[in-house]
N, C-alpha and C positions, 0 to 999 in steps of 0.2 A: 456026508455033510459037506457042503461047498465051502471053500475058503473065502474068508471075508476080504474084500479089497479095501485097503486103507486109502486115505486121502492123498498119500504121496505116490500112489502107483502110477498116476498119469505123469507126474514130474519125472519119475524114474524112467518111464518109457521115452519121454522127450529127451532126457540126457543120453539115454542109450541110442536113440535115433540120431541125435546130434553127433555123438562120437562115431557112429557107424557111417555118417554122411561125410565126415572129414576125409579129405584126401591124405595120402601119405606125406605129401609135401607140406600141407597145412600142419600136420602133427609135428613135423620136424621144426617148422618155424616157431610154433608155440613152445616146443621144448627148449629151443635155443633162447627164446625171449625169457622164459622162466629161469633158465640156468644163469643167464646174464644178470637178471634182476637179483637172484640169490647171491651171485658173486659180488655184485656192487654192494649189497647190504652187508655181507661178511667183510668186505674190504673196508667199508666205513667203520664197522665195529672194531676191526683190528687196528685201524688208524687211531681210533679213540683210545684203545688200550695202549697203543704206543705213546700217545701224548701223555697219558696218565702215568705210565711207568717212567718216561723221561723226566717228567716234572717231579715225581717222587724221588728219583735218583739224584736229581740236581738239588732238591731241597735237603736231602740227607747229607750230601757232600757239603752244602753250605753250612749246615749246623755243625758238621765235623770241623770245618775250618774255623768257624766262630768259637767253638769250644777251646781252641788252642790259644786264643788271644789273652794277653796278660792285661787285665782291666786296670790295674794300678798304673801301668805305663800309659795306657790310652787316656786315662783321666787327667794326666799331666799335660796333655796337648791342648793348645788353645784354638786350633783351626785357623791359624794365621801363618804368614810367611816366617814369623819368628820361630816356628817349630823346627825349621831347618837347622837351628843351632842346638837342638835338644837331642841327646843320645837316644831318648825314648823313640823319637820319630824314626831314626835310622834303624833301630832295633826292630820296630814293627814293620818298616818297609822291607827289611831283609826277610822277615818272616813271610810277608805276602809274596815276595819274589820266590821263595822256596816253595810255597804252595802252588804258585804258577808253574814251576818246574815239575811239581808232583802231578798236576792235572793239566797236561798240555792242550787238552781240548778247550780250555777256558780262553777267552779273548782278553778279558780284564778282570782283576780283583781289586776292590777298593773299599775304603771306609768313608762314609758320608755323615755329615751332621746337618742340623737345621738351625738357622738363625731365628731371632725373635720375630722378624718380619715374615717368616715362613720360607725364605729362600734356602735352598739346599746347597751345601758346599762340600768340598773334598777335604778330608784329613790326609789320606795317604792313598797311593795306588801301587800296583805291582809293576808298572813300567820302569825301565831303567832310567836313572837320573839323567836329565838332559835330553831325553828322547822327544820326538815330536808329539807323541800321544800322551806324554806324562801330564798329570794334573798336580800342580803344586798345592801345598796346604793353603786353604782359604779360597781357592778358585771356585767360582759359582757354577753350579750345574744349571745352565740356562735351558736345557731341554727337559726339565722335570715335568712329569705328567701327574695326573690325578692318582694313578696307581702308586707312584713313588710316595706321594704325600700321604696316601692311605696307610702305608706301612708305618710311617712315623706317628700317625694318629692312633692307630689300633695296636701298635707294638706287637704285631704278629707276623711271622715269616710267611712269605708267599712267593709263588712263581708268577711273574708278570707275563702278559701276552707279548707277542712279537711287536717290537717297537723300533721305528727308524728315527735315529737322531744324528748328531754330528759325527759320531764314531762308527756309524753303520747301522745295518738292520740286525738286531740282536734279540735274544731271549735272556731275561735276567731273573735271578733269584735274589730276594732281599731278606736278610736275617737281622732282626734287631739285636743289638749288644746292650744288655741291661745289667746294671749293678744289682746283684742279688741282695745286698744289704739294704740299699735305699730304694730299690725299684726304679731308679732314674735311668732314662734312656741315654746312654753314652754316645752311641753312634749306630749306624746301620751298615752291615756288611753287604756289599753287592758283588755278585759274580755274573759276568756276561758270557754268553755262548753265541757264536755266529748262527744266524737264522738258517743258513744253508745246511749247517751240520744238524741242526734241529730237524729240518724237514727231511733230510736224507735218512735220519734215524727213524723218524715217525713213518715215512712212506714205505720203508723197508718192511714194515709189518704187513703191508697189503700185498706183498709179492706172492705169498703162498695162496691166498684165496684167488688172486688173479690167474695164477698158473693152473690151479685146479679147475677154475671155471672154463678156461680155454680148452683144457683137456676134455672136460665134459661136453663142451660145444662140439669139439671135433668128433667125439664118440657119437653124439646125437646125429650129426650130419652123415657120418659113415653108416650108422645103423639105419637111418632113413633111406640112404641110397640102396643098401642091401635088401631092405624089406620091399621097397618099390620095385627093385630089379626082380625080386622073387615073384612078384605078381605077374610078370611078363613071361615067366618060364612055363614050360609044358607041365602037365600033371605028373608025368613020370619023374621029371627033375624036381618038382616040388615035394615029391615023396621021399627024397633022400634025407638022411638023418640030420645033417646040418641045416638044411632048409626047413625041415619039419620043426626043429626046436630053435629057430632063429630068435624068436621073441624071448624065450627063456635065457638064451645066451646073452642077448642084449641086456636083459634085466639083471643078470648076474654080473656082467661087466660094469653096469652103472652102480650096482650095489657095492661092488668091490672098490671102485673109484671113490664113491661117497664115503665109504668106511675109512679108507686111507686118509682122505681129506679131514674128516672129523677127528680121527685119531691124532693126526699131526697137530691140528689146532688145539686139541685138549692137552696134548703133551707139552706144547709151548706154554699154555696157561699154567699147567702144573709146575713146569720148570720155573716160570716167573714167580709163582707163589713160593716155591722153595727158596729161590734167591732172595725174595723179600723177607722170608722168615730168617734166613741166615744173616742178612744185612741187619735186621732188627736185633738179633742175638749179638752180632759183632758190635753194634752200636752200644748195646748195654755194657759189654765188657770194656769198650773204649771209654765210655763215660765213667765207669768205675775206676779204670786205670788213670784217667785224666784227673779225676778228683783226688785220688791218692797222691799223684805227683804234685798237684797244686797244694794239697795239705802239707806235704813234705817241704815244698818250697816256701809257703807263706808262714807256716806255724812251727817249722822245725829248723830248716837250714837258715832262714833269715833270722829267727830268734837266736840261734847259736852265734851267728855273725854279730848281732847286736850285743850279745853277752861279752864277746871279746872286745868289741868296740868301746863298750862302757867301762872296761877294766884296764888298769895300767899294766897288769900282769895276771895271767891265768895259769895256775900250776897244773901239772899232770893230774893230780888228784881231783882238783876242781873240775877239770874237763871230764874225768871219769864219772864224777857225781852227776854232772849236768846231763850227759848223754847216756847214763846207765840204763834208764828205762827205755829210751829211744832205740838203743842198740838191740833190744829184745824183739823189735818188730821184724816180722817175716818179709816185709817189703824191701828192706835195706840190708846190705851185707856188712857195711862198716861205716863208721864215722871217723874222719881224720882232720887234722889241722896241719896246714903247711905254712912254713915261714918263707919269706922272700929274703934270701941271703946273698950278699955280694960276694964276688970272687975273693976279695981280700979278707972277708970274715968267716970263711968256711971252716978254718981250723979251730977258731975259738968256739964256733957253733957246735962242732963235733965234740970238743972237750966238755962243753957244758952238758950235753946229753949223756956222755959217758959217766960223768959224776953223779947222774941221777940213778945209776944202777944198770946201765947198758954198756958194759966195757967194750963190746965189739962194734959199737955203732959207728957208721961212717956214711957219707952221702954217696949214693951209687946209682947206676943205671943198668938196665939189662944188656948183657953182652951178646955177641953173635951166637955163643954156645949155650945161652940161656942162664949163665951164672951172673953173679953180681960183679960189676966192674966199676972202678973209680970213674967218676964223671970226667968228661973232657973239659978243657979250659973254656969256660963261658963267662959272660959278664955277670950273670945272676943265676941263682939256683932256687928251686922250689921243692925242698925235701919234706917228706912227711915227718912231722915232729911228734904229734900225738895220734894215736889210733885206738879205737874201741870197736868190738871187744878185742883186747890186747892178746889174749891167749891164742886165738885162731888167726891173728894177723900180724904177729910179732915180726915175721920175716919181711914185711913191707916197710918197716921203720927205716927211714933214711932214703927211700926211693925218691929220686928227683923227678917230679912230674913234668918238669921242663924238658926232659929227654923224650917224652911221649908227644908226638906231633900234634894230635888232636887236642890233648889236654893242655899243651903249652899254648895253643891258639886261644883256647877258651880262657885261660888265666890272663893272657894279655888283653883280651876283649873285656873281661870283667874289670881288670885293673884300670883300663883306659876309660871305660864308659861309666864305671861305678854302678853297673847293673848286673843282675845275675845272668849267667849263661850256662848252657848245657853242652857237653861235648858229644861227638859221635862215639860209638862203642870203641873202647880202648882195651886191647889185650895186653895183660902184664905177664 
């Protein structure tokens, strides 16, 4: 029974004839063009991935910085030059300067507001006071674009495209700062990155596809050279093993190179996915920790301070009753109250505590050997007067926090500014 010829048999013959009619040089040229085209497409795809990952990372960092802002302090600013006289301004400016030191790749960090007429103005920025690039409170942002205004309208964080203004060519992330209770937009946090750094990072994603493409082009040229050269050899030399299987060797080499290229790109994407998953997990824990610290600050520490502030005298038992339930929290080790005692009143202060049932009480600091030593002669002392839970922390009674460098600085800052401050880690 004869085989039936399908309608595509003529097309197949034409393609076969076309392929057979191509010279070796033409095959090389077509291969090089296809490889370069594929390399360009892969490079653009990797550049797009680089832009996306850069934007996601910048947006994540912007939200991290925004989550650390104390909204009560921000709400007390007027966005005018009068803010320079407010401790809240200097506290927030110090915080932005610390964030700038934490992320040296940033160019500017700032907080902006919007006037009723739509103009954007600066609350604070991270530049040192008096520097040429510093924006004072109330300064108008004259280079505002529709992208900036859109963030104020929609109250949604976004990464803006590359923009050139008075400060240079920059990429910016804008994160709204919203009062969770009222839903009111207090300000917008802005972070700028130099466009050159942005493009360097993004274009670095195209290096691998470009290198692999050049390697494949070189392989195609060399393979074409050897195949064309084989056609000019005698039949005897053509029968040698290497010449006989040259096409198979070329195919295997191209397959190996393509496999390495694809595997490397897939590995990069998987690594990026793992990093994103880790960053999301870390952000969840940071958010949880941040909320716990804000809870402690706003509803526990500040409430305890108000309790003392509204009372002419708080006894040890009243302190124990107030913080009794708070001291059971796993998030905090202890609660204590310190007195500011002058050098002339230290003896009477110690006598008063001893009469409360602590006969061995005295004001002390940690000595070089690790034991308790009498404090040196200072103008003022900050000894721990009350502490809970008392049973596990009795040995800390009388410790002069003024003898601990970081704690002493924070006490002085808090007393001078009438604002809450946190110290660096302190080892007792």
